[in-house]
Structure formats: C-alpha cells, structure tokens
Residue, then its C-alpha position, 0 to 999 in steps of 0.5 A: m474518516e472511516s474504519v474498514q477491515k481488509i481493504v489492504t493487509i500487510t504481512p508481518k515481514a512488511a510490517e517490520k520493515v515499515k516499523e524500521f523506516m518509522k524508527q529511522e524517521g524518529r517517529d512511531d506514530l505515523y500512518l502509512r498511506i497506500y494509494v493508486s494514481g493514474g500513470g505508467c504504461a498500463g494506466l495506474s501505479y501504486g504509491m506509498g508514504f508516511e503521513e501524520k494524520p488521516e484525511d476525511d475520506d480515508f479508510v483507516i486499517e490497523e494491521q500488524g501494528i501499522k496504521l494504514l490509510v487508503d483514500s476512497y478512490s484507491s480503495n476501489y482498486l485495492k480491495g483484497t490487496e496484500i503488501d509484502y516485503i521480499e528479499s532476494l538476490m535481485g534486491a529487496g522491496f515491498k511487493i503489492n499482491n493485488p487480486n484486481v489486476t488484469r494487466t501489468c506493464s513489462c516495466g513492472h511498475s504499472f497495472s490496470t484493472e477491469e474497473 
C-alpha cells in the first residue's frame, strides 16, 4: 500500500455526496475505490465503489475527508483526474474530469487514452 498525492482529487461537493452515501450505509470508515477497467465502445470505463480496506498495490489518497483507493493499473489512466458531483435539470451524478482522455464514446460511459 502506497500513499501518493494528486493521482485523483475530489471536489467538496462530491466529497459531501460520498459522505451522504457512507452515512446511508451506516459507516464512516469506508474507502472509496476509483478504478478503470476494460470495456465499452471506446475501450475503457470507470467504476466506483466502497471498500473496507486497501489492497497491497493500492494508492491511498486522503482528500476532502474521503479516503480514496486507486489500484496501480488504474493510476496510469487517472493521473490528474478530478471527481465532481453535478446536479442539473438533466439529472445528478458524479462527473469524472480526466485530462488523459483522448476520445470518448457517444454513449458517454467509455473512453480511451494515448497509453
């Protein structure tokens, strides 16, 4: 387990929403995992979920009172990424702003990078 700053950052609004979800789970000690996996029209897609503890190859980032986990594979695609929470007339949800993305699919759920 390694501790590294700024692979991923989280905005105050997104952090508050994550804390709300943790409260709904009845837990305030969970980690939020952000990961990249193969799939989708453009080749890669994002995933997020709660975990109780980090794995050995995880980077642990503490940001806005949230403990984020990023595995070593995903860290290659997520460097400099910001997680935000957006509310609009079209709906609400987490928005991942990734400077490494070179192409997205029209579905809006998958992406590719130059790597």
